[in-house]
C-alpha positions in Angstrom: -7.3 -52.6 45.1 -9.7 -52.1 41.8 -10.2 -48.5 42.9 -6.7 -47.9 43.4 -6.0 -49.3 40.0 -8.7 -47.2 38.3 -7.3 -43.8 39.9 -3.9 -44.9 38.7 -5.1 -45.6 35.3 -7.2 -42.2 35.2 -4.2 -40.4 36.1 -2.1 -42.0 33.5 -4.6 -41.2 31.0 -4.7 -37.8 31.8 -1.0 -37.4 31.8 -1.0 -38.8 28.4 -3.5 -36.6 27.1 -2.2 -33.3 28.7 1.5 -33.9 28.1 2.2 -33.5 24.4 0.3 -30.0 24.8 2.2 -29.2 28.0 5.7 -30.1 26.3 4.4 -28.2 23.4 3.8 -25.2 25.2 6.9 -25.3 27.4 9.0 -25.1 23.9 10.9 -22.1 23.8 10.3 -19.2 21.4 13.3 -18.2 19.8 14.1 -14.9 18.2 16.7 -13.8 16.0 18.1 -10.2 16.5 20.2 -9.2 13.6 21.8 -5.5 13.9 25.0 -3.9 13.7 26.8 -4.7 16.9 30.2 -3.2 14.7 30.6 -1.3 12.0 29.5 2.3 10.9 25.9 2.1 12.6 27.2 0.5 15.6 25.8 3.1 18.3 22.3 2.7 16.4 22.5 -1.3 16.6 23.7 -1.6 20.4 20.8 1.1 21.3 18.5 -1.0 19.3 19.6 -4.3 21.2 19.3 -2.4 24.9 15.7 -1.3 23.9 14.8 -4.8 22.5 15.8 -6.6 25.6 14.0 -3.6 27.9 10.9 -3.9 25.9 10.9 -7.7 26.4 11.1 -7.4 30.3 8.3 -4.4 30.2 5.8 -6.4 28.1 6.5 -9.6 29.7 6.4 -8.1 33.3 10.0 -9.4 34.0 9.2 -13.3 33.3 10.5 -13.4 29.7 7.4 -15.9 29.0 4.5 -15.8 26.9 1.7 -18.3 27.8 4.2 -20.4 29.6 6.9 -20.4 26.8 10.4 -18.7 27.4 11.6 -16.2 25.2 15.2 -16.8 24.0 16.9 -14.1 21.7 19.7 -15.4 19.5 22.0 -12.2 18.5 24.0 -11.7 15.3 26.1 -9.0 14.2 25.8 -8.3 10.5 28.6 -5.6 10.9 26.4 -3.3 8.5 27.4 -5.8 5.6 24.1 -6.7 3.3 25.6 -9.8 2.2 26.6 -10.9 5.6 23.0 -9.9 7.1 21.5 -12.0 4.2 23.4 -15.0 5.1 23.0 -14.8 9.0 19.3 -14.7 8.3 18.9 -17.8 6.5 21.1 -19.4 9.1 19.0 -17.9 11.8 15.7 -19.4 9.9 17.3 -22.7 8.7 20.0 -23.9 11.4 18.9 -21.8 14.5 15.0 -22.6 13.8 13.9 -19.2 15.1 10.3 -18.3 15.0 11.0 -14.9 13.7 13.7 -12.6 13.4 14.0 -8.7 14.3 16.6 -6.0 12.5 18.5 -4.9 11.0 20.2 -1.4 11.5 21.2 -0.5 8.2 18.4 -0.1 5.3 20.9 -1.7 2.5 21.3 -4.9 4.8 17.6 -5.0 5.3 16.8 -4.8 1.6 18.8 -7.6 1.2 17.4 -9.6 4.0 13.8 -9.1 2.6 14.1 -12.0 -0.1 15.0 -14.5 2.8 12.0 -13.9 4.8 9.8 -14.8 1.8 11.8 -17.6 1.0 11.9 -19.3 4.2 8.2 -18.0 4.9 9.1 -16.6 8.2 8.5 -12.9 9.8 11.3 -10.2 9.6 10.3 -7.4 11.7 12.1 -4.6 10.3 13.7 -2.2 13.3 15.2 0.5 12.8 16.3 0.4 8.9 14.2 3.2 7.3 14.3 3.1 3.5 10.7 3.2 2.0 11.3 0.7 -0.3 11.6 -2.1 2.9 7.5 -1.5 2.9 7.3 -0.3 -0.6 8.0 -2.0 -3.8 10.9 -4.6 -2.3 8.1 -5.6 0.6 6.7 -9.0 0.6 3.8 -10.1 3.3 6.3 -11.6 5.6 7.9 -8.1 6.7 6.5 -5.9 9.4 8.1 -2.6 10.5 8.2 -0.7 13.7 10.6 1.6 12.9 9.7 4.7 10.8 9.7 5.0 7.2 11.6 7.6 5.4 8.1 9.1 4.3 7.2 9.5 8.0 10.6 11.3 8.6 9.8 13.6 5.5 6.6 14.2 6.2 7.2 15.4 9.5 10.2 17.5 8.5 8.0 19.4 5.9 5.8 20.3 8.6 8.6 22.7 10.0 9.9 23.9 6.6 7.3 23.8 3.9 6.5 27.4 3.9 6.1 30.0 0.8 9.3 32.1 0.1 11.5 29.0 1.6 14.5 27.9 -0.8 16.0 24.4 0.2 18.7 22.3 -0.7 19.6 19.0 0.4 22.7 16.9 1.6 22.3 13.3 2.2 24.1 10.0 2.3 24.8 8.1 -1.2 22.6 5.1 -0.5 19.1 3.8 0.0 18.6 5.7 3.5 19.7 9.0 2.1 18.2 8.7 -1.4 14.9 7.6 -0.1 14.5 10.1 2.6 14.9 13.2 0.0 12.7 11.4 -2.4 10.0 11.3 0.3 11.0 14.9 1.5 10.6 16.4 -2.2 7.2 14.3 -2.4 6.1 16.2 0.7 7.0 19.8 0.2 4.3 21.7 -1.6 4.9 25.2 -0.8 8.8 25.6 -0.5 11.0 25.2 -3.4 13.7 22.6 -3.7 16.7 23.4 -6.1 19.3 20.9 -5.4 20.2 17.5 -3.9 23.8 16.7 -2.8 24.6 13.2 -2.3 27.9 12.2 -0.8 29.3 8.7 0.0 28.2 7.4 3.5 32.2 7.5 5.1 32.8 11.3 4.0 34.8 13.1 6.3 35.9 15.9 4.1 32.8 18.0 3.4 34.5 20.9 1.9 33.3 20.3 -1.8 29.9 19.3 -0.8 29.5 22.3 1.3 30.8 24.6 -1.3 28.3 23.5 -4.0 25.3 23.8 -1.0 26.6 27.7 -0.7 26.9 28.3 -4.2 23.4 27.0 -4.8 21.7 29.1 -2.0 23.7 32.3 -1.5 22.1 34.6 -3.6 18.6 33.5 -3.3 16.0 35.5 -1.8 14.0 34.8 1.1 14.7 31.9 3.8 17.2 29.7 2.9 17.6 26.2 4.6 20.0 23.1 4.1 18.1 20.2 4.8 20.4 17.2 6.0 19.7 13.7 6.2 22.5 11.9 7.7 23.2 8.6 9.7 26.3 7.4 11.6 29.3 8.7 13.4 30.9 11.2 11.0 28.2 13.7 11.0 28.2 16.9 9.3 27.0 19.3 12.2 30.1 20.5 13.8 31.7 21.0 10.5 28.7 23.1 9.5 29.0 25.2 12.6 32.4 26.3 11.8 31.3 27.8 8.4 28.7 30.2 10.4 26.5 30.2 7.4 23.6 31.8 9.0 25.9 34.9 9.6 27.7 35.1 6.4 24.8 34.0 4.0 21.6 33.9 5.8 21.8 30.0 5.3 20.2 27.8 8.0 20.3 24.3 8.7 17.4 21.9 9.5 17.5 17.9 10.2 15.5 15.2 11.6 16.0 13.8 14.9 18.8 11.6 16.1 20.9 10.2 18.6 21.6 12.4 21.8 25.5 12.4 21.2 25.0 13.3 17.5 22.2 16.0 18.6 25.0 17.8 20.9 26.0 19.5 17.5 22.4 20.6 17.3 23.0 23.4 20.2 25.0 25.2 17.8 21.9 26.3 15.9 19.6 27.4 18.6 16.0 28.0 17.2 16.6 25.2 14.5 13.4 23.1 13.6 12.8 19.8 12.6 10.9 16.6 13.3 12.2 13.5 15.2 11.0 9.9 15.6 11.7 10.1 19.5 13.1 12.1 22.3 12.8 10.8 25.8 11.2 14.0 27.3 8.5 14.4 24.8 6.1 11.1 25.5 4.0 10.9 28.6 2.7 7.4 28.4 3.3 4.5 30.9 5.7 2.7 28.7 7.9 5.9 28.2 7.9 6.4 31.9 9.0 2.8 32.5 11.5 3.0 29.9 13.0 6.4 31.2 13.0 5.1 34.7 14.4 1.9 34.3 17.0 2.9 32.0 18.0 5.9 34.1 18.4 3.4 37.1 20.6 0.8 34.5 22.7 3.2 32.9 22.5 6.7 34.8 21.6 8.3 31.3 18.0 8.6 29.1 17.1 6.3 26.9 18.1 7.2 23.1 16.6 7.4 19.8 17.2 3.7 18.9 16.4 2.4 22.3 12.8 3.3 22.0 12.7 1.9 18.6 14.2 -1.5 19.9 11.7 -1.4 22.8 8.9 -0.8 20.3 9.7 -4.2 18.4 9.9 -6.2 21.6 6.4 -4.9 22.6 4.8 -5.6 19.4 6.2 -9.1 19.2 5.1 -9.8 22.9 1.6 -8.3 21.7 1.3 -10.7 18.8 2.3 -13.8 20.8 -0.2 -12.8 23.5 -3.4 -12.7 20.5 -1.7 -16.0 19.1 -1.4 -17.7 22.7 2.2 -17.9 22.1 1.4 -19.9 19.0 4.4 -18.7 16.5 3.2 -20.3 13.2 3.7 -17.7 10.7 0.2 -17.5 9.2 -1.2 -17.3 12.9 1.4 -14.4 13.7 0.7 -12.4 10.4 -3.2 -12.6 11.1 -2.6 -11.1 14.6 -0.4 -8.7 13.4 -2.1 -7.0 10.5 -4.1 -4.0 11.9 -2.9 -4.9 15.3 -2.7 -1.9 17.9 0.3 -2.1 20.6 1.5 0.2 23.1 5.3 1.9 23.0 7.4 4.4 24.2 5.8 6.7 21.6 2.1 5.9 22.5 0.2 3.3 20.6 1.3 2.1 17.1 -0.7 0.2 14.6 0.4 -2.2 11.9 -1.4 -1.0 8.6 -2.9 -4.0 6.8 -1.6 -3.0 3.3 2.0 -2.9 3.7 2.6 -3.5 7.8 4.2 -0.3 8.4 3.6 0.8 11.9 1.8 4.1 12.0 3.1 6.4 14.8 3.4 9.8 15.9 6.6 11.9 15.0 7.4 15.2 17.0 8.2 18.6 15.6 10.9 20.2 17.8 12.8 23.1 18.0 16.4 23.6 19.4 15.9 26.0 22.7 17.2 29.6 22.1 19.1 29.4 25.1 20.9 25.9 24.0 24.7 25.7 25.4 27.2 24.4 22.6 28.6 20.9 23.9 25.7 20.3 26.2 23.2 17.4 25.7 20.8 18.5 23.4 18.0 20.9 24.5 14.8 20.3 22.2 11.5 21.5 22.9 8.2 20.1 21.5 6.4 22.3 19.4 3.9 19.5 18.4 3.2 15.7 18.5 2.0 15.0 14.9 -0.3 11.9 15.1 -0.6 9.4 12.6 -3.8 10.5 11.0 -2.3 14.2 10.3 0.5 12.2 7.8 -0.6 11.1 4.6 2.1 8.2 4.3 1.9 6.6 0.9 1.3 2.9 0.3 4.3 2.0 -1.9 4.2 -1.3 -2.3 2.8 -3.0 -5.8 1.6 -6.4 -4.3 
């Protein structure tokens, strides 16, 4: 009788000791994913969402759990509007009580969101917004970024174009993404000459006047003549450029960075064109990319795209951080785990730089195949993987 009582009391005491820990561990991990489900960058946002969920699946071995805690993703549509993105992030932190947030798609939205993360002292993992200012002069310690920045884009593209005797004009959208991209590109070019910058509204559909400015600037220049394009969204200028046949008429070439597969169909109009890309599904030969390509084909009957890989990388970063903290989601613990952290992605390993939390990562110098067929999926050949150590990416924050 006394023994049974002792065992029962011991069991009760043990239960009382472990229950708070068990319940604490069972509490879900809440992540807000704020992206452009609609709006001008809808295609990019939807790819990021697909990649993020696939990345969580891969990194957790299909369990969607870390250390016994379930991961729950709360999705919000910022529609590409900075004010809306800002309010959605504030609501996610204050009302939804999320542990951290991921997104957004647009650089303009991201810049509006940065102070919110600082106000609430919660992490915002930026993917895929590109503007340098995000991890530059607008940065704060709660901001991490898996997406590449404008400097990484520009430095890698300069590899293909920065040669003596080359004259370059730039065409970009007139907002943070375009202007930061051109600024970083100019800083990266040491040998070629950049003689003109053309900025057009992001929603431009009639490129006639802008094209004419570029032609007038370049047509009488000696040597190699290049228009370098920084453009995001559905209303791309590439097909319209092809209609002008500038290479045949004036010897003017087009060059640009990578993009989503539908946008790059137009690249086949420019056989031999070179540039640098964040991702192309056939370039990386690592376990994470093999899993992504295989499972994306199985689910969607198509290869993963540019921003799918980005969303996947954001997810593997989140899970790697949670594993390091044993699923402790306190902000200070996460920051400590993530600074200097190396993690696997479809592009190989990335590492968060301690100084600005920008992910150091490879980029890919590509060439459009000489036999590329107009209308077919972009046929890109890898010229070189540009390793992080080969890119002197500036630290632009002032803190």
